[in-house]
C-alpha positions, 0 to 999 in steps of 0.5 A: 500500500502506498504510504500515507502522505505526511500531515502538514506540520503546523507553523510554530510562528504566527504568520501575521505578526511573526511572534512565536505561537502559544496556546491562544484562542485566536486564529492565525489570520495568515492561515485563513482564506479571504472570506474567512479573513473578512468574517474574522475582521468583522467579528473583531471590529464588532467586538471592539465597537461594543467594547468602546460603547461599554466603556463610554456607557459605563463612564456616562452613568457616573454623570448621574452622580453630582459629586463626581459628574464634573470629574467624570466629564473632564477627566474620565471620559476623555481618558477612556475614550482614548483607550481603544486607540491607545491599545491598538498602538500598543499591540502594534509595536510588540513582537519581532516584526514590530517595525513593520506591524507598528504601521497599523498603530500609526494608521489607528492614531492618524485615522482616529484623529482625522475621522473624529475631526471630519465625519462627526463635524460634518454631521454636526453641521448637516443636522444641526443647521438652523435658519440664518437671521440677520447674518447669524444662525437663529436657534430660536427658529428651528424650522427646516432649512434647504440643502445648502442653506442654514448654518450652525454657531458655537461658543468661544470654547471651540476656538479656545480648544482648537488652539490647545489642539494645535499646540499639542501637535507640536509634540510630534516635532520632538521625534520628527525633526531628528527623524527627518535629519537622520532620514536625509543623511541616509541612515539605516533603520538601526542607525535611525533607531539609535539616533532617535532613542533619547528624543523618544524619551524626551517625547514621552516625558513631554507627552505625559506633561502635556497630558496631565496639563490638559486634564488639569485644564479640563477640570478647571474649565468644567468648574468654571463653566458650572459657575458661569452657568449657575449665574446665567440660570439665576439671571434667567430666573430673575434671582440675580440683578445686573449689578450683582452679575457685574460684581461677580465677573469682577470678583471671579476675574481676579479683582478690580485692581488687576486689568485681567478683564481686558483679556478676551476670555473675561470679555467673553464671560461678560457677553455670556452673562449679558445675553439674558439681560439684553433679551430682557430689555429688547422688548420687540425682539429685534436684537437691538435696543432703542431709546425707549427700551433703555430706561429699565437698564438705567434703573438696574444700573442704579442710574436715574431714569431722567429723559436727558440722562437716559439719552446721554447714556444711550448715545454712549452706547450707540457707538456707530450712531445708527440710533440703535444699540447692538449687543456688541455695543451693549456689552462694551458699554457694560465693560466700560462701566466695570472699569469705573471703580466709582460706578461699580462702588455705587452699584454694589452699595445699591443692590444686595450681595449676590449669594455664593455661586455653587460650582455644583449648581444646576447648569441648565443642561438637560438632566441625564436620564436615570435607568428605569430599573434604578429610578424607583430605588432610594437615593442611597441604593441608586448610588450603589447600583450606579457605581456597580453597573458603571464599573462592571461596564467599564471593566468589561469594555476595557478587558475586551479592548485589551483582549481583542486589540492584538488579534485585530492588529494581526488581521489588519497587518494580514490585509496589508500583505494580501492587498500589497499596500501599507497596513497604514492605509488599511488601519486608517480606514477600518480601525477608527470606525471600530473604536470610535463609531459611537461618536458618529451617533453622538454627534447626530444626537447632539446636532438634532437638538439644534441648540448652540450649547449642544453643538458646542458640547459635541464639537468640544468632545471631538477636539478634546479627543484629538488632544488626547490622541496628540498626548496620551496615544502619542505618548504610548507610541513614543514609549514603544519607540524608546523601549522596543528600539523602533525607528520613527519612519512615518514622516509622510503620515505625521505631516499629513495628520498634523496638517489636517489638524491645522486646517480644521483648527484654523477653519474653526477659529476663523469663524464661529458660524459654519455652513454646508461649505465648511461641512464639505471642506472639513469632510474632504480632509478625510480622503485628503489626508490619505492622498497627502500621505500617498503623494509624500510617499510615492512622489516626494519619496518620504518615509 
C-alpha cells in the first residue's frame, strides 16, 4: 500500500505578526482564506465597537452622580475614550516584526484623529443647521432649512480648544525633526533607531506633561463653566440683578485692581452673562435696543431714569450712531462701566450681595436620564447600583479592548500583505470606525437638538479627543519607540495628520458660524489626508 502522505506540520510562528505561537484562542489570520479573513475582521471590529460603547456607557452613568459628574466629564471620559486607540498602538509595536506591524498603530492614531475631526463635524453641521437671521444662525427658529442653506454657531470654547489642539501637535516635532535629519543623511533603520532613542524619551516625558496639563485644564474649565452657568440660570430666573452679575465677573476675574478683564476670555464671560439681560430689555425682539427700551437698564444700573440722562447714556452706547444699540455695543458699554471703580462702588452699595455661586449648581443642561430599573430605588441604593453597573461596564469594555486589540492588529497587518499596500492605509480606514463609531451617533444626537450649547458640547468632545490622541496615544507610541528600539519612519503620515489638524483648527477659529461649505471642506480632509500621505510617499519619496 502506498504510504500515507505526511500531515502538514503546523507553523510554530504566527504568520501575521511573526511572534512565536502559544496556546491562544485566536486564529492565525495568515492561515485563513479571504472570506474567512473578512468574517474574522468583522467579528473583531464588532467586538471592539461594543467594547468602546461599554466603556463610554459605563463612564456616562457616573454623570448621574453630582459629586463626581464634573470629574467624570473632564477627566474620565476623555481618558477612556482614548483607550481603544491607545491599545491598538500598543499591540502594534510588540513582537519581532514590530517595525513593520507598528504601521497599523500609526494608521489607528492618524485615522482616529482625522475621522473624529471630519465625519462627526460634518454631521454636526448637516443636522444641526438652523435658519440664518440677520447674518447669524437663529436657534430660536428651528424650522427646516434647504440643502445648502442654514448654518450652525458655537461658543468661544471651540476656538479656545482648537488652539490647545494645535499646540499639542507640536509634540510630534520632538521625534520628527531628528527623524527627518537622520532620514536625509541616509541612515539605516538601526542607525535611525539609535539616533532617535533619547528624543523618544524626551517625547514621552513631554507627552505625559502635556497630558496631565490638559486634564488639569479640563477640570478647571468644567468648574468654571458650572459657575458661569449657575449665574446665567439665576439671571434667567430673575434671582440675580445686573449689578450683582457685574460684581461677580469682577470678583471671579481676579479683582478690580488687576486689568485681567481686558483679556478676551473675561470679555467673553461678560457677553455670556449679558445675553439674558439684553433679551430682557429688547422688548420687540429685534436684537437691538432703542431709546425707549433703555430706561429699565438705567434703573438696574442704579442710574436715574431722567429723559436727558437716559439719552446721554444711550448715545454712549450707540457707538456707530445708527440710533440703535447692538449687543456688541451693549456689552462694551457694560465693560466700560466695570472699569469705573466709582460706578461699580455705587452699584454694589445699591443692590444686595449676590449669594455664593455653587460650582455644583444646576447648569441648565438637560438632566441625564436615570435607568428605569434604578429610578424607583432610594437615593442611597441608586448610588450603589450606579457605581456597580458603571464599573462592571467599564471593566468589561476595557478587558475586551485589551483582549481583542492584538488579534485585530494581526488581521489588519494580514490585509496589508494580501492587498500589497501599507497596513497604514488599511488601519486608517477600518480601525477608527471600530473604536470610535459611537461618536458618529453622538454627534447626530447632539446636532438634532439644534441648540448652540449642544453643538458646542459635541464639537468640544471631538477636539478634546484629538488632544488626547496628540498626548496620551502619542505618548504610548513614543514609549514603544524608546523601549522596543523602533525607528520613527512615518514622516509622510505625521505631516499629513498634523496638517489636517491645522486646517480644521484654523477653519474653526476663523469663524464661529459654519455652513454646508465648511461641512464639505472639513469632510474632504478625510480622503485628503490619505492622498497627502500617498503623494509624500510615492512622489516626494518620504518615509
